[in-house]
C-alpha positions in Angstrom: -64.0 -114.5 6.6 -61.8 -112.3 9.0 -61.9 -108.6 8.7 -58.2 -107.2 7.7 -57.4 -103.6 8.7 -56.2 -101.1 6.1 -54.5 -97.8 6.8 -54.3 -95.2 3.9 -51.2 -92.4 4.2 -52.2 -90.8 0.8 -51.6 -87.0 0.7 -54.0 -86.5 -2.8 -57.4 -85.8 -1.0 -58.9 -86.7 -4.5 -57.5 -90.4 -4.8 -57.5 -90.5 -0.9 -61.2 -90.6 -1.4 -61.2 -92.6 -4.2 -59.8 -95.7 -2.8 -61.6 -94.8 0.5 -65.0 -95.1 -1.5 -63.6 -98.5 -3.1 -62.5 -100.0 -0.2 -65.6 -98.7 1.8 -67.6 -101.7 -0.3 -65.5 -104.4 0.7 -67.2 -106.1 3.4 -63.9 -107.9 4.8 -61.7 -104.2 4.9 -61.9 -101.7 7.4 -60.3 -98.4 7.5 -59.7 -97.9 10.9 -56.9 -95.9 12.1 -56.9 -96.9 15.6 -56.6 -100.5 14.8 -53.2 -102.5 13.2 -53.0 -102.6 10.3 -52.6 -105.6 8.0 -51.9 -103.5 4.9 -50.4 -99.7 4.7 -51.1 -98.0 1.6 -48.7 -95.0 1.0 -47.4 -92.5 -1.7 -44.5 -93.0 -3.5 -41.7 -91.6 -1.9 -43.5 -92.0 1.7 -41.9 -92.1 5.0 -42.7 -95.3 6.5 -42.5 -95.2 10.4 -40.1 -98.2 11.8 -42.9 -99.6 14.0 -44.9 -100.5 11.0 -42.0 -102.0 8.5 -43.1 -105.5 9.5 -46.6 -104.8 7.5 -47.0 -105.4 3.7 -47.2 -102.0 1.8 -48.3 -101.2 -1.3 -46.8 -97.7 -2.8 -49.0 -95.7 -5.3 -47.0 -94.1 -7.9 -47.3 -89.9 -8.4 -49.2 -89.2 -11.0 -52.0 -91.2 -13.4 -53.3 -94.6 -10.9 -55.0 -97.3 -12.6 -57.8 -97.5 -9.9 -58.9 -101.2 -10.4 -55.2 -102.8 -10.9 -54.6 -100.7 -7.7 -57.7 -102.4 -6.0 -56.7 -105.6 -7.4 -53.2 -105.2 -6.1 -55.1 -104.5 -2.0 -56.7 -107.4 -2.5 -53.9 -109.8 -3.4 -51.8 -108.2 -0.6 -54.4 -109.1 1.8 -55.6 -112.6 0.8 -51.8 -113.9 2.0 -51.1 -115.2 -1.3 -48.1 -113.3 -2.2 -46.5 -115.7 0.5 -47.0 -118.8 -1.5 -44.6 -117.4 -3.9 -40.9 -117.6 -3.8 -38.6 -114.6 -4.1 -40.0 -112.5 -7.0 -36.1 -111.9 -7.7 -35.8 -115.0 -9.0 -35.5 -115.5 -12.7 -37.3 -118.8 -13.5 -36.0 -121.0 -16.4 -39.2 -122.6 -18.4 -37.0 -124.5 -21.1 -37.2 -122.1 -24.2 -38.3 -119.0 -21.8 -37.0 -117.2 -19.2 -39.1 -115.6 -16.9 -38.3 -112.3 -15.2 -41.1 -112.2 -11.8 -40.2 -109.0 -11.1 -40.3 -107.3 -14.5 -43.4 -109.2 -15.8 -41.2 -110.4 -18.8 -40.9 -113.9 -20.7 -37.9 -113.8 -22.3 -37.4 -116.3 -25.4 -34.0 -117.5 -25.1 -33.5 -118.3 -28.7 -34.3 -115.0 -30.4 -33.7 -113.2 -27.1 -37.4 -111.4 -27.6 -39.5 -110.0 -24.8 -42.9 -110.9 -24.1 -44.8 -108.3 -21.7 -47.2 -110.1 -19.3 -50.0 -109.5 -17.3 -49.7 -109.7 -13.4 -52.3 -112.7 -13.6 -49.9 -114.6 -16.1 -47.5 -114.1 -14.3 -48.7 -115.7 -11.8 -49.8 -118.4 -13.7 -46.7 -119.3 -14.6 -45.3 -119.3 -11.4 -47.6 -121.9 -10.1 -47.6 -124.2 -12.8 -43.5 -123.9 -12.5 -43.7 -124.5 -9.0 -46.1 -127.8 -9.3 -44.1 -128.9 -12.2 -44.7 -132.7 -13.2 -47.7 -133.3 -10.6 -49.7 -130.1 -11.8 -52.4 -128.1 -10.0 -56.1 -128.8 -10.4 -58.0 -126.0 -11.8 -59.9 -124.8 -8.5 -56.5 -124.6 -6.9 -55.2 -122.6 -9.9 -58.1 -120.2 -9.4 -57.7 -119.9 -5.7 -53.9 -119.4 -5.5 -54.3 -116.6 -8.7 -57.3 -115.0 -7.9 -58.5 -116.1 -4.6 -61.7 -117.6 -5.9 -64.0 -119.8 -3.7 -63.7 -123.6 -5.2 -67.0 -123.5 -6.7 -67.0 -120.8 -8.5 -68.1 -120.8 -11.9 -65.7 -118.3 -14.2 -63.7 -118.5 -17.9 -61.0 -116.4 -15.9 -58.3 -119.0 -15.8 -59.4 -120.3 -19.9 -59.3 -116.8 -21.2 -56.0 -116.3 -19.4 -54.7 -119.3 -20.8 -55.8 -118.4 -24.2 -54.2 -115.3 -24.5 -50.9 -116.7 -22.9 -50.8 -118.9 -25.5 -51.8 -116.4 -28.3 -48.8 -114.4 -26.9 -46.6 -117.7 -27.2 -47.7 -118.9 -30.8 -45.0 -117.2 -32.7 -42.6 -119.2 -30.9 -44.4 -122.4 -31.7 -44.7 -122.8 -27.6 -48.4 -122.5 -27.5 -48.5 -126.0 -26.0 -46.3 -124.7 -22.6 -49.4 -125.0 -20.7 -51.1 -128.7 -21.3 -54.3 -129.5 -19.6 -55.5 -132.8 -18.6 -58.4 -134.0 -16.9 -58.7 -130.4 -15.0 -55.2 -130.4 -14.1 -52.8 -128.3 -15.6 -49.3 -128.6 -16.2 -46.3 -126.4 -17.8 -44.6 -128.3 -20.3 -40.6 -127.6 -19.9 -39.6 -129.3 -23.1 -38.5 -127.8 -26.2 -41.5 -127.4 -28.5 
């Protein structure tokens, strides 16, 4: 696995140190300011130099930060998985629902109710939508959404789908995601 360099530009010394400590434990990440970065982490409102405007940037909001969530985002950005996904601003028609990816919202069209999604639930729905009728095998979904290896033993996918189905149950749409012989599909018909 290749090593990727991260450039930290964070004014808050405590936050800078915490992120630095977390990233230094990842064998595939270096924090060498003399090397070209693969990712830049800055505080909200920072000015990004023109010569670095082609690399991904993670903007840390001012105020409270969830370190675990931020480390997940760093891993996701470095994985390159975001390049496989269409424009985040493009809404997706999921039958009786509309997915607003940029807001992590799934709206039930008939009632107008908004369902708040986690990042992983949003990614699950996007990848399933992109696969449509062909579906996507479990191992490919784990790799696309979480970056897991093909042979990973985990119940992460099943847990996320279970929680998503619970959110959809009130609309009688818990079968929006179907599984058949290890292949996951999205059912765009009205339920």
